[in-house]
N, C-alpha and C positions, 0 to 999 in steps of 0.2 A: 236913178244910176243902173247900168246895164249889170247884168250877173256878173260879166267879165270883169268889169271895173270893180265891182264890189269885192271880188275876190282878190284882186291886185290890192286893194286897200288892206283887207283881212290879212294877207300875207306879211304887209309891210309891218303892222302892227303885231303879228305873231312872232317877228325877231326881236320885240322889244319885252316881251312878257313869257311867261311860262306856261305852257299849253300842256293838258295831259294828252297822254298817247291817242286816246279816242277821238279828242278834237282835232288834233293834229292831222289825224287819219282822215277825218271828214273834210278837212280843209284840202288835203291833196286829192280827194275824190273831187271836190267841188272846182278846183282848178282844172282838171281833166274834162270834166262835163263842160265847164264853162267854155274852154278852148275849142271842143268839138261844136258847141253849138254857135260861138262867135265866128268860126271859121266857116261854117255852113250858111249862116246868116250872110257874110260877106261873099260868098259865092253865089248866093241866090240873087243878092242885088247886082252882082257883075253879070250875071245872065240877063238878068231883067234889063240892063241899060245897054250891053253889047248885043245880045241875040247869039252869042256864041254858044251853042248847045255841046258842041264837041268838048271843048274846054271845060264846060260845066261837069259832065259826066266824067270825064278823066279825074277831076277834082274831087267831085263826089265820091267816085268809087275807091280812089286812093285813101280818101279820108275814113271810109267805113273800114277797110282793110286793116289800116294803121291802128285805129281806135279802137276796135272790137279784138283784135290781137293782143292789144295792151291790156285791155279790160281782162281777158280770159288770163294772160301773166298774172296780173294782179290778184285775180280771185284764187288763184294756186298758191301765192306767196301768203295770202291771209290765212290759209290752213298749212303753213309751213312746208309746202311742195316745192319743188324745184321746176320752174316752168319749162326748163330744157328737157324734163323727163316727161313731157305729154306723150299719153298713150295714143295708139292708132285712133281707138274710139274718140278719145278727146279731140285730136286733130280733125276726124270727120265732122263731129257736132259743132265744132267751131267753124268749119269750112261751110257747112249748110246753112248756119245762122248768118254769115257773110253773104253767101249767094242769094239768101232770101232778101236780104236788105238790098242787095245790088240789081234786082229783079225789079224793084221800085224805082229805081232811079229815072230810068228814061219816062215814066208816067208823070213823075214829080217835075221832071225838065219841061214836060208840056204843060203842066199847070202853071209854072211860071212864065212860060212863054204866050199862054192864054191872058194871063193877067196883063201882061206887056201889050198884047194886041188889042185887049179891051180898055187899056190905059185905067186899070185898077190897081191898087196897091200891090206890091209883090208879097207872097205868102211867108214871111221872114218867121212869122211865131211859129210855123211848123218846124222850123229847126230844133226847137226844145224837143219835140216827140221823137227825132231822129237821135239826138244827143242821149235821151233817157235810155236807148238800148245799152249804153255803156254799163250802167249798173245792173240790168237784165244779166248781161254776160258774165259779170264778176259772180253774180248770184250762182249762175249754172255751173260756173267753173269750180267754185267752193264745193258745191254739193257732190260733183263728180270726182273731183281730186281727193275730198275728204269724206269719202262714203262712210268710214266708221266714226266720223266726228258728228257731235250733235249740234243741231241749229234751231234757234228761236225765232218765230216769226214776230219780227218788231215793227211795230206802226210806224209810218212816216209822219213828218210832221204837217201834210195837208189834210184834208177832209177825208174820211174813209168809208167805203162802202160795207154793205151788211157781211160780206164774203171776207173781207179784210178783219172786221171786228171779230167775226167767228175765229179766224185762224190766229188771231192776237194772242201770244203767249205759247202757243204750242210749241213742244219740243219733239223734234224727230230726227233720227240719223239722217246724214245727206243721202245715204242709199235709198231711205224710204221716201223722202221728198222727190227725189230723182225718179223713183218707181212710180209714184203717184202723178207726176209731172205737174205738180204744183208749185208755182213760183210767183213772185211779185212781178209787177210790169208785165213783159211779155206780150204787149198788145199786138193783135186782138187776142185777147186772154179769155177762152172760154169758161174758166174756172172762176173768175172773178166777176161780180156784179158790175163793178166798174170797166171791165174790159181790159183794165191794166194801163189805160192812156195816160192818166196821170197819177198813177200809183208810185209813191216813193217808200213803200214798206220795203224791208231788207230781212234776208235770213242771217241771222248773226249768231257766231259761233258760241257755244255756252257750254257750262259744266252742270247745268240744271238736269235733273232725270227727265229721261224722255217719257212722254204720255203714252200710256198703254191704249191699245185699241185702234179704231180707224179714226178716218178725218171724220170731222161734222159734216152733214149736209151742207152744200153751200148754196146760196140764192142763184 
């Protein structure tokens, strides 16, 4: 069953049972990421079948802009900040993230066309890596908008590299995480042994006491 279909079924079940606020929030996140991944998978197959590079680039670029902007707004809402009150610095950081993603679209389109010419399968699995940017942007937005709030590094459900294990449970203010530039995901991520590629860890707001001292030496 595809991730998108799985989320659809989970959503149907959620209407008949009482879910915790945390579980419902995770379902809402999965719906968004699943939509991003599903939409991009479809665009990859369309380009592979049609060869229409221009249409693909327009669609992928629009998807990046829409989804990452939505992710930033979601991150601000998670720390009770009004997304319509984004600072100029926040707008600049978001635009830089969007620009970096869009800069890679043409090269990725070429990879799809190369697979088409070689008659090898289209790289639809790569859509998951693009979609994972959504949660990355949520984390960046949370720590910027909630600089005085505290966030704990929480391990994701996948396997964990040595860096993520060392960061697990560490609590710091958003401004400290931001200044250190240490975030989950953000591939290619030089701070994490895993490079951030399949990382599903999160920075979660907490009332736990902040850890004193600096960050541990990361592998």
